[in-house]
N, C-alpha and C positions, 0 to 999 in steps of 0.2 A: 588369263583365259588362253586356252590352246589355239594355235593357228588353224584356220580351216584347211581341210585336205584338198588335194588336187582334184578329186572328184567334184567337190563343191564348186570349184573354180570352173571346171569344164561344163557344169550344168547351168551356170548362170551366165547371162550375157555381158554383165559388167560387174566391176569390183563393188560398186555401191549396192547392188542387189544381193551380193554375197554377204556383205557386212550386215545388211538388214536382216537376212535370213538367220544369221548367227545370233543377232540380238533377239529375234523373235523366239528362236529355240531356247535360249537362256531364260527369257521370261516365262515361257511355257513350262519349263522345268521347275522354276521357282514357284509358279502357280500351283503346279501339281503337288509340291511339297506342302504348300499351305492347305491345299484341299484334303491331302492325306491326314494332316493334323486335325482338321475339322472332322473327317471321317472317324478317326480314332476317338475324338471326344464324343461323338454321337453313339459310337458303339459302347463306349464306357458308360454313358448315360442310360442306354438301353439295358445294359447289364445291371446297373444300380437299381432300376425300377422293376426288373423282372422278379417274378415270384418263384419261378421254377425254370429249369433248362428245357429247351425245345429244339427240334430239328431245324426250324426256321432261324432261331437265334444262332446256332452253330453255323448254318449256311451264310448268315450275314457276316459273321466273324471270319469265316474262311474266305469269303468273297471280298471282304474289305480290309482285312489285316494280315492275311497270309500271302507270302510271296512264293515260297517254295511248294506249297501244296498243289497249286494249279500245274506247275511244271512237272511235279512228280506224281501226278494223279493216277498213273498206272503202276506206281511202285507198290511194294508189299506194305510199306508203312502207311501210305494213304489209303490203301484198300482196307487195312486194319482199322483206321480211324472211321471209315465209312461204315464198316460192320459194327463198331462199338456205338456209333450214333444211332444206327438202325435198331440196335438191340436195347437202346436206353441206358447203356453204361456211361453215363455222363461224366463221371470223375475220371474214369480210365481214358475216355475220349479227350478230355481236356489235357490230361497229363501227356498222352500221346501226341497231341497237337504241339504242346511245348517242345517235346523231344524232337519233332520233325521240323518245326519252324525256327526255333531258337536253340540250336545245339550247344551254343556257348552258355546258356542259362541252365540252372538247375533249381529244383525245388529245395529250398533251404530251411523253411520253417512253415509248419501247418499246425495251427493251434485253435482250439475251440474255447472262446473266452466271452463270458457275458452274453451268450446268445448269438455271437458272431463267429464265423470262421475267419481267422487272420491267416493270409497266404503271403509268403515272401519268396521271391525268386532272386537268385544271385548268380553273378558271373564269378565270384571269388568266395565260395562257401566256407573256406577255411579262415577267412578274416573275422576279427571280433565285429559284432554288430555296429559299434560305433564308427568303425572305419569302412564298412561295406556300403556300397551304393546299390542297395537292393530295390527291387520293384515290389512294393507292398500294396495289398488290397484287402478289403474285408467285405463280407456279405453273410447273410443268414443261411444261405445254401452253399454247401462246399463246392460243387462244380462252378458255380457262378463266381465265387471268391477266387478260385483258380484261374478262371477266364478273365476276370478283371486284372489280376496280377499279370497275366499274359499280355493284355492291352497295354498296361503300363511298362512292361518290359519292352514291347514293340516300340513305344513311343521313345523310351531311352535309347534303344538301339538306333533308331532313325536320327535322334538328336547327336548321338556319338559319331555317326556316319557324316552328318553335316559339319560338325566341328572339326572332324579330322580332315575333311577337304578344304577347310578354310585356313586352318593354321599350318604353316609350313613346317615341315620336319627338318631340323638342323643336325648335321653331324658334328661331333666334337672336333676341335681343331687338332691336327696331328702333331703340331710343334709345341704346343703349350702344355707344360707338365706342372701340376699343382702338388705341393708336398702337404699332406694332411697330418703329419706327426705333430704331437704336442711336445715341445722341447722344454717345457716350464718345470 
């Protein structure tokens, strides 16, 4: 854990109060992450039982799973998404939402099979399917399948962020050299 800043020390009357504040903030952040996972689960369940896309459903997804949209609400891309939702262009709105919110993810596969749309989003679309860690979802309605895959990709992105902050990154040692030639 990083040391508290000088500002925190100046605002608190004693060291004990500062330490307690740091622990309270850490617990709040952990609780927020757990609440976010529950929120994504609820959105996923709501998408699973939905029969058709609607403005209210898009509003819940934007309010609960989107980080960039509220910040960029006055941008051209966000305005375009609003216009697409208003006009009922659900598939285009779902794809534009992925483009805005998850720029590292791309639509990799979209297949209609057995009455369901199967949607896959990938961060590495050039990898074979067996090696790719794609976000997959299925639904009878195309825009809802895309939105379900979006929720899954958002979940995977938040898990990747959490694991990246927990596991320390190590640099290779500068003095150690390993020979990988086969002299046999």
